[in-house]
C-alpha positions as CSV (number, residue, x, y, z in Angstrom):
1,M,0.0,0.0,0.0
2,T,2.8,2.4,0.9
3,V,4.5,1.7,-2.5
4,L,1.2,2.6,-4.3
5,I,0.8,5.8,-2.4
6,L,4.4,6.9,-3.2
7,K,3.9,5.9,-6.9
8,A,0.7,8.0,-7.0
9,L,2.4,11.0,-5.5
10,V,5.3,10.7,-8.0
11,L,2.8,10.6,-10.8
12,G,1.0,13.6,-9.4
13,V,4.2,15.6,-9.3
14,G,5.0,14.6,-12.9
15,L,1.5,15.5,-14.0
16,V,1.9,19.0,-12.5
17,L,5.1,19.6,-14.4
18,A,3.6,18.3,-17.6
19,V,0.4,20.3,-17.4
20,Y,2.2,23.5,-16.5
21,G,4.8,23.1,-19.3
22,L,2.3,22.2,-22.0
23,A,-0.1,25.0,-20.9
24,R,2.6,27.6,-21.0
25,F,3.8,26.4,-24.4
26,L,0.2,26.6,-25.9
27,H,-0.4,30.0,-24.5
28,A,2.9,31.3,-25.9
29,M,2.1,29.7,-29.3
30,L,-1.7,30.5,-29.6
31,Y,-2.3,33.6,-27.6
32,T,-0.9,37.1,-27.1
33,E,0.3,36.5,-23.6
34,I,0.8,33.8,-20.9
35,P,-1.6,34.3,-17.9
36,A,0.3,35.7,-14.9
37,D,-1.5,33.4,-12.5
38,L,-0.7,30.2,-14.5
39,Y,1.8,29.3,-11.7
40,W,-1.1,28.3,-9.5
41,R,-3.8,27.5,-12.1
42,A,-1.7,24.7,-13.7
43,P,-0.9,22.9,-10.4
44,A,-4.6,23.2,-9.4
45,A,-5.8,21.7,-12.7
46,A,-3.2,18.9,-12.4
47,G,-4.3,18.2,-8.9
48,I,-7.9,17.9,-9.9
49,M,-7.0,15.7,-12.8
50,W,-4.8,13.5,-10.5
51,L,-7.5,13.3,-7.8
52,L,-10.4,12.5,-10.1
53,T,-8.7,10.2,-12.6
54,L,-6.3,8.3,-10.4
55,A,-6.7,8.8,-6.6
56,L,-10.5,8.5,-6.6
57,P,-10.6,5.4,-8.9
58,A,-7.7,3.8,-6.9
59,G,-9.6,4.4,-3.7
60,V,-12.8,2.9,-5.0
61,D,-10.8,-0.2,-6.3
62,Y,-9.0,-0.6,-3.0
63,S,-12.3,-0.4,-1.0
64,G,-13.7,-3.2,-3.1
65,G,-16.6,-1.1,-4.4
66,F,-16.2,-1.9,-8.1
67,A,-13.4,-2.0,-10.7
68,W,-12.9,1.5,-12.0
69,P,-11.0,1.4,-15.4
70,V,-8.0,3.7,-15.2
71,T,-5.3,2.8,-17.7
72,F,-5.4,2.7,-21.5
73,A,-5.7,-1.1,-21.5
74,D,-8.5,-1.0,-18.9
75,I,-10.5,1.4,-21.0
76,F,-9.8,0.4,-24.7
77,L,-8.8,-3.2,-24.5
78,V,-11.8,-4.4,-22.5
79,T,-13.8,-7.4,-23.6
80,G,-17.4,-8.2,-23.0
81,D,-16.6,-10.9,-20.5
82,S,-18.1,-9.9,-17.2
83,E,-17.1,-13.1,-15.4
84,V,-14.6,-15.9,-16.1
85,I,-15.3,-19.3,-14.4
86,E,-12.0,-21.3,-14.2
87,F,-12.1,-24.9,-13.3
88,D,-9.6,-26.3,-10.7
89,Y,-10.5,-29.9,-11.7
90,F,-12.9,-32.1,-13.6
91,L,-14.8,-35.1,-12.5
92,V,-15.4,-37.7,-15.2
93,P,-17.8,-40.6,-14.6
94,G,-16.0,-44.0,-14.4
95,A,-17.1,-47.5,-13.7
96,G,-20.2,-47.7,-11.5
97,D,-20.5,-44.7,-9.2
98,K,-16.8,-44.0,-9.4
99,Q,-15.6,-40.6,-10.6
100,I,-12.1,-39.9,-11.9
101,R,-10.6,-36.6,-10.9
102,Y,-8.4,-34.6,-13.4
103,D,-6.6,-31.7,-11.8
104,R,-5.6,-28.5,-13.6
105,R,-1.8,-28.3,-14.3
106,K,0.4,-25.9,-16.1
107,T,2.8,-27.4,-18.6
108,P,5.1,-25.9,-21.3
109,R,2.3,-26.6,-23.8
110,G,-0.3,-24.7,-21.7
111,V,-2.9,-25.8,-19.2
112,E,-3.8,-29.5,-19.0
113,Y,-6.0,-31.7,-16.8
114,R,-4.4,-34.9,-15.5
115,D,-5.4,-37.6,-13.1
116,S,-3.5,-38.9,-10.1
117,Q,-1.4,-41.1,-12.4
118,D,-0.5,-38.2,-14.6
119,R,-2.7,-39.4,-17.4
120,P,-4.4,-36.6,-19.5
121,L,-8.1,-36.1,-19.8
122,P,-9.3,-38.4,-22.6
123,A,-10.3,-36.6,-25.8
124,S,-13.3,-39.0,-26.0
125,V,-15.0,-37.6,-22.9
126,T,-18.5,-36.3,-23.6
127,R,-19.7,-35.6,-20.1
128,L,-17.9,-34.2,-17.1
129,I,-18.4,-32.1,-14.0
130,G,-16.3,-28.9,-13.7
131,V,-15.4,-27.7,-10.2
132,A,-14.6,-24.0,-10.0
133,R,-12.2,-22.4,-7.6
134,D,-15.1,-21.3,-5.3
135,G,-16.4,-24.9,-5.1
136,R,-19.3,-24.5,-7.5
137,K,-20.0,-27.5,-9.7
138,Y,-21.1,-27.3,-13.3
139,E,-22.4,-30.3,-15.3
140,L,-21.0,-30.1,-18.8
141,E,-22.0,-32.2,-21.8
142,V,-20.6,-32.1,-25.3
143,V,-22.6,-30.1,-27.9
144,R,-24.1,-32.2,-30.7
145,D,-25.5,-31.3,-34.0
146,A,-29.0,-32.0,-35.3
147,E,-27.9,-35.5,-36.4
148,G,-26.4,-36.4,-33.0
149,Y,-22.8,-36.1,-33.9
150,I,-20.3,-34.0,-32.0
151,D,-20.6,-30.4,-33.2
152,R,-17.2,-29.2,-34.5
153,S,-18.5,-26.3,-36.5
154,R,-16.5,-23.7,-34.5
155,G,-12.8,-24.3,-35.0
156,G,-13.0,-28.1,-35.1
157,S,-12.8,-28.6,-31.4
158,P,-15.8,-30.0,-29.4
159,R,-17.7,-27.6,-27.2
160,F,-19.3,-28.3,-23.8
161,R,-22.4,-26.8,-22.5
162,T,-24.2,-26.7,-19.1
163,P,-28.0,-27.1,-18.7
164,E,-28.2,-23.4,-18.1
165,G,-26.6,-22.6,-21.5
166,L,-23.1,-21.7,-20.4
167,E,-20.5,-22.9,-22.9
168,M,-16.9,-23.9,-22.7
169,T,-15.0,-24.0,-26.0
170,G,-12.2,-26.4,-27.0
171,E,-9.9,-23.5,-27.7
172,D,-10.4,-22.2,-24.1
173,F,-10.8,-25.5,-22.4
174,G,-11.0,-25.1,-18.6
175,R,-12.8,-21.8,-18.6
176,I,-16.3,-20.5,-19.2
177,R,-16.5,-16.9,-20.2
178,I,-19.8,-15.1,-19.4
179,S,-20.4,-12.2,-21.8
180,S,-22.0,-9.0,-20.8
181,P,-22.0,-5.4,-22.1
182,A,-21.3,-4.1,-18.6
183,P,-17.5,-3.9,-18.8
184,V,-17.7,-2.1,-22.2
185,F,-20.2,0.3,-20.8
186,A,-18.1,0.9,-17.7
187,S,-15.0,1.6,-19.8
188,A,-17.0,4.1,-22.0
189,I,-18.2,5.9,-18.8
190,A,-14.7,6.0,-17.4
191,F,-13.3,7.5,-20.6
192,L,-15.9,10.2,-20.8
193,W,-15.4,10.9,-17.1
194,G,-11.6,11.3,-17.5
195,W,-11.8,13.3,-20.7
196,G,-14.5,15.5,-19.2
197,V,-12.4,16.3,-16.1
198,W,-9.4,17.2,-18.3
199,M,-11.5,19.3,-20.6
200,A,-13.1,21.2,-17.8
201,C,-9.7,21.9,-16.2
202,A,-8.2,23.0,-19.5
203,A,-11.1,25.4,-20.2
204,L,-11.8,26.8,-16.7
205,L,-8.4,26.7,-15.0
206,L,-5.9,26.8,-17.9
207,E,-8.0,29.4,-19.7
208,L,-7.9,27.7,-23.1
209,Q,-10.5,28.4,-25.7
210,L,-13.0,25.6,-26.1
211,G,-11.5,24.2,-29.3
212,H,-8.0,24.3,-27.9
213,A,-9.3,22.8,-24.6
214,I,-10.9,19.9,-26.4
215,G,-7.7,19.1,-28.3
216,Y,-5.5,19.7,-25.3
217,S,-7.6,17.5,-23.1
218,L,-7.9,14.7,-25.6
219,V,-4.2,14.4,-26.3
220,G,-3.3,15.0,-22.6
221,Y,-5.7,12.4,-21.3
222,F,-4.6,9.8,-23.9
223,C,-1.0,10.4,-22.8
224,W,-1.9,10.2,-19.1
225,I,-3.7,6.9,-19.3
226,A,-1.0,5.5,-21.5
227,V,1.6,6.4,-18.9
228,L,-0.6,4.8,-16.2
229,G,-0.7,1.6,-18.3
230,F,3.1,1.3,-17.8
231,V,3.5,2.3,-14.2
232,W,0.2,1.7,-12.5
233,P,-0.5,-0.2,-10.3
Protein backbone atom coordinates (compact mmCIF):
# COMPACT_ATOMS: atom_id res chain seq x y z
CA MET A 1 0.00 0.00 0.00
CA THR A 2 2.85 2.38 0.86
CA VAL A 3 4.46 1.73 -2.53
CA LEU A 4 1.21 2.57 -4.32
CA ILE A 5 0.85 5.82 -2.40
CA LEU A 6 4.41 6.85 -3.22
CA LYS A 7 3.88 5.91 -6.86
CA ALA A 8 0.68 7.95 -6.99
CA LEU A 9 2.44 10.98 -5.48
CA VAL A 10 5.30 10.74 -7.98
CA LEU A 11 2.77 10.55 -10.81
CA GLY A 12 1.04 13.59 -9.38
CA VAL A 13 4.24 15.64 -9.34
CA GLY A 14 5.02 14.57 -12.90
CA LEU A 15 1.52 15.54 -13.99
CA VAL A 16 1.87 19.01 -12.46
CA LEU A 17 5.08 19.63 -14.38
CA ALA A 18 3.64 18.29 -17.64
CA VAL A 19 0.39 20.27 -17.39
CA TYR A 20 2.23 23.50 -16.54
CA GLY A 21 4.80 23.08 -19.29
CA LEU A 22 2.29 22.24 -22.00
CA ALA A 23 -0.15 24.98 -20.94
CA ARG A 24 2.63 27.57 -20.98
CA PHE A 25 3.75 26.40 -24.42
CA LEU A 26 0.23 26.57 -25.86
CA HIS A 27 -0.42 30.04 -24.45
CA ALA A 28 2.87 31.27 -25.93
CA MET A 29 2.06 29.74 -29.33
CA LEU A 30 -1.66 30.46 -29.63
CA TYR A 31 -2.34 33.59 -27.60
CA THR A 32 -0.87 37.06 -27.14
CA GLU A 33 0.34 36.46 -23.59
CA ILE A 34 0.80 33.85 -20.88
CA PRO A 35 -1.57 34.27 -17.89
CA ALA A 36 0.29 35.73 -14.94
CA ASP A 37 -1.46 33.37 -12.53
CA LEU A 38 -0.68 30.20 -14.50
CA TYR A 39 1.78 29.28 -11.75
CA TRP A 40 -1.14 28.27 -9.51
CA ARG A 41 -3.78 27.49 -12.11
CA ALA A 42 -1.74 24.69 -13.73
CA PRO A 43 -0.95 22.89 -10.43
CA ALA A 44 -4.61 23.24 -9.39
CA ALA A 45 -5.75 21.74 -12.70
CA ALA A 46 -3.22 18.92 -12.44
CA GLY A 47 -4.28 18.25 -8.86
CA ILE A 48 -7.93 17.91 -9.87
CA MET A 49 -6.98 15.66 -12.79
CA TRP A 50 -4.84 13.49 -10.51
CA LEU A 51 -7.53 13.33 -7.84
CA LEU A 52 -10.45 12.46 -10.10
CA THR A 53 -8.73 10.19 -12.64
CA LEU A 54 -6.28 8.31 -10.39
CA ALA A 55 -6.67 8.81 -6.64
CA LEU A 56 -10.47 8.47 -6.55
CA PRO A 57 -10.61 5.40 -8.87
CA ALA A 58 -7.75 3.77 -6.93
CA GLY A 59 -9.57 4.39 -3.66
CA VAL A 60 -12.76 2.85 -5.03
CA ASP A 61 -10.83 -0.18 -6.31
CA TYR A 62 -9.03 -0.61 -2.99
CA SER A 63 -12.27 -0.41 -1.02
CA GLY A 64 -13.72 -3.20 -3.13
CA GLY A 65 -16.60 -1.07 -4.40
CA PHE A 66 -16.17 -1.91 -8.08
CA ALA A 67 -13.40 -2.05 -10.66
CA TRP A 68 -12.89 1.47 -12.05
CA PRO A 69 -11.04 1.43 -15.42
CA VAL A 70 -8.00 3.69 -15.16
CA THR A 71 -5.30 2.76 -17.67
CA PHE A 72 -5.37 2.69 -21.47
CA ALA A 73 -5.73 -1.11 -21.49
CA ASP A 74 -8.52 -0.99 -18.89
CA ILE A 75 -10.52 1.41 -21.04
CA PHE A 76 -9.81 0.43 -24.65
CA LEU A 77 -8.76 -3.23 -24.54
CA VAL A 78 -11.76 -4.39 -22.54
CA THR A 79 -13.81 -7.39 -23.64
CA GLY A 80 -17.44 -8.23 -23.04
CA ASP A 81 -16.55 -10.90 -20.47
CA SER A 82 -18.09 -9.91 -17.16
CA GLU A 83 -17.07 -13.15 -15.43
CA VAL A 84 -14.60 -15.93 -16.11
CA ILE A 85 -15.25 -19.29 -14.43
CA GLU A 86 -12.01 -21.26 -14.18
CA PHE A 87 -12.13 -24.92 -13.26
CA ASP A 88 -9.65 -26.32 -10.75
CA TYR A 89 -10.48 -29.88 -11.70
CA PHE A 90 -12.92 -32.06 -13.61
CA LEU A 91 -14.78 -35.15 -12.47
CA VAL A 92 -15.39 -37.75 -15.16
CA PRO A 93 -17.81 -40.65 -14.62
CA GLY A 94 -16.03 -43.98 -14.36
CA ALA A 95 -17.15 -47.55 -13.67
CA GLY A 96 -20.22 -47.73 -11.46
CA ASP A 97 -20.51 -44.70 -9.23
CA LYS A 98 -16.81 -43.97 -9.39
CA GLN A 99 -15.60 -40.58 -10.58
CA ILE A 100 -12.10 -39.93 -11.87
CA ARG A 101 -10.59 -36.59 -10.92
CA TYR A 102 -8.44 -34.61 -13.37
CA ASP A 103 -6.59 -31.66 -11.79
CA ARG A 104 -5.55 -28.49 -13.57
CA ARG A 105 -1.83 -28.33 -14.27
CA LYS A 106 0.37 -25.86 -16.09
CA THR A 107 2.75 -27.38 -18.63
CA PRO A 108 5.08 -25.94 -21.30
CA ARG A 109 2.25 -26.56 -23.79
CA GLY A 110 -0.28 -24.66 -21.69
CA VAL A 111 -2.94 -25.84 -19.24
CA GLU A 112 -3.79 -29.54 -19.05
CA TYR A 113 -5.97 -31.71 -16.82
CA ARG A 114 -4.41 -34.93 -15.52
CA ASP A 115 -5.42 -37.63 -13.07
CA SER A 116 -3.48 -38.93 -10.06
CA GLN A 117 -1.41 -41.15 -12.36
CA ASP A 118 -0.50 -38.19 -14.61
CA ARG A 119 -2.74 -39.38 -17.44
CA PRO A 120 -4.38 -36.59 -19.51
CA LEU A 121 -8.10 -36.10 -19.76
CA PRO A 122 -9.28 -38.36 -22.61
CA ALA A 123 -10.30 -36.61 -25.79
CA SER A 124 -13.28 -38.97 -26.03
CA VAL A 125 -14.98 -37.57 -22.91
CA THR A 126 -18.47 -36.27 -23.64
CA ARG A 127 -19.72 -35.63 -20.10
CA LEU A 128 -17.90 -34.17 -17.14
CA ILE A 129 -18.36 -32.08 -14.02
CA GLY A 130 -16.27 -28.95 -13.67
CA VAL A 131 -15.44 -27.72 -10.17
CA ALA A 132 -14.59 -24.02 -10.00
CA ARG A 133 -12.23 -22.36 -7.56
CA ASP A 134 -15.08 -21.32 -5.30
CA GLY A 135 -16.37 -24.92 -5.10
CA ARG A 136 -19.29 -24.50 -7.47
CA LYS A 137 -19.97 -27.49 -9.70
CA TYR A 138 -21.08 -27.32 -13.33
CA GLU A 139 -22.39 -30.29 -15.30
CA LEU A 140 -21.00 -30.13 -18.82
CA GLU A 141 -22.01 -32.17 -21.84
CA VAL A 142 -20.55 -32.08 -25.33
CA VAL A 143 -22.59 -30.11 -27.88
CA ARG A 144 -24.06 -32.22 -30.67
CA ASP A 145 -25.50 -31.25 -34.03
CA ALA A 146 -28.97 -32.04 -35.33
CA GLU A 147 -27.88 -35.53 -36.40
CA GLY A 148 -26.43 -36.40 -33.01
CA TYR A 149 -22.76 -36.08 -33.95
CA ILE A 150 -20.30 -33.97 -31.95
CA ASP A 151 -20.57 -30.41 -33.22
CA ARG A 152 -17.18 -29.24 -34.50
CA SER A 153 -18.46 -26.30 -36.51
CA ARG A 154 -16.50 -23.74 -34.49
CA GLY A 155 -12.79 -24.29 -34.97
CA GLY A 156 -13.00 -28.07 -35.13
CA SER A 157 -12.82 -28.64 -31.38
CA PRO A 158 -15.79 -29.96 -29.40
CA ARG A 159 -17.68 -27.59 -27.16
CA PHE A 160 -19.28 -28.33 -23.81
CA ARG A 161 -22.45 -26.76 -22.48
CA THR A 162 -24.18 -26.66 -19.09
CA PRO A 163 -27.96 -27.14 -18.70
CA GLU A 164 -28.15 -23.37 -18.08
CA GLY A 165 -26.60 -22.65 -21.48
CA LEU A 166 -23.07 -21.68 -20.37
CA GLU A 167 -20.52 -22.85 -22.91
CA MET A 168 -16.88 -23.94 -22.74
CA THR A 169 -14.99 -23.99 -26.03
CA GLY A 170 -12.24 -26.38 -26.99
CA GLU A 171 -9.86 -23.49 -27.65
CA ASP A 172 -10.41 -22.17 -24.11
CA PHE A 173 -10.84 -25.52 -22.38
CA GLY A 174 -11.01 -25.15 -18.60
CA ARG A 175 -12.80 -21.81 -18.62
CA ILE A 176 -16.30 -20.50 -19.18
CA ARG A 177 -16.55 -16.87 -20.18
CA ILE A 178 -19.85 -15.15 -19.43
CA SER A 179 -20.35 -12.22 -21.77
CA SER A 180 -22.02 -8.99 -20.76
CA PRO A 181 -22.01 -5.41 -22.10
CA ALA A 182 -21.34 -4.10 -18.57
CA PRO A 183 -17.50 -3.94 -18.83
CA VAL A 184 -17.67 -2.10 -22.16
CA PHE A 185 -20.23 0.33 -20.75
CA ALA A 186 -18.09 0.93 -17.65
CA SER A 187 -15.04 1.61 -19.83
CA ALA A 188 -16.97 4.12 -21.95
CA ILE A 189 -18.19 5.94 -18.84
CA ALA A 190 -14.66 5.96 -17.40
CA PHE A 191 -13.26 7.47 -20.62
CA LEU A 192 -15.93 10.17 -20.81
CA TRP A 193 -15.41 10.94 -17.12
CA GLY A 194 -11.65 11.32 -17.47
CA TRP A 195 -11.83 13.31 -20.68
CA GLY A 196 -14.52 15.54 -19.19
CA VAL A 197 -12.36 16.28 -16.15
CA TRP A 198 -9.37 17.16 -18.32
CA MET A 199 -11.47 19.34 -20.65
CA ALA A 200 -13.11 21.23 -17.80
CA CYS A 201 -9.74 21.92 -16.19
CA ALA A 202 -8.23 23.01 -19.52
CA ALA A 203 -11.08 25.44 -20.20
CA LEU A 204 -11.75 26.80 -16.72
CA LEU A 205 -8.36 26.73 -15.02
CA LEU A 206 -5.85 26.83 -17.86
CA GLU A 207 -8.01 29.41 -19.69
CA LEU A 208 -7.85 27.74 -23.08
CA GLN A 209 -10.50 28.43 -25.70
CA LEU A 210 -13.03 25.63 -26.12
CA GLY A 211 -11.55 24.22 -29.32
CA HIS A 212 -8.04 24.30 -27.89
CA ALA A 213 -9.30 22.83 -24.61
CA ILE A 214 -10.88 19.90 -26.44
CA GLY A 215 -7.67 19.13 -28.33
CA TYR A 216 -5.47 19.67 -25.26
CA SER A 217 -7.61 17.47 -23.05
CA LEU A 218 -7.94 14.68 -25.61
CA VAL A 219 -4.19 14.43 -26.29
CA GLY A 220 -3.30 15.00 -22.64
CA TYR A 221 -5.73 12.41 -21.32
CA PHE A 222 -4.58 9.78 -23.85
CA CYS A 223 -0.97 10.36 -22.79
CA TRP A 224 -1.95 10.20 -19.11
CA ILE A 225 -3.75 6.85 -19.32
CA ALA A 226 -0.96 5.49 -21.54
CA VAL A 227 1.60 6.37 -18.85
CA LEU A 228 -0.62 4.79 -16.21
CA GLY A 229 -0.68 1.63 -18.30
CA PHE A 230 3.09 1.28 -17.84
CA VAL A 231 3.49 2.30 -14.21
CA TRP A 232 0.16 1.67 -12.48
CA PRO A 233 -0.46 -0.22 -10.29
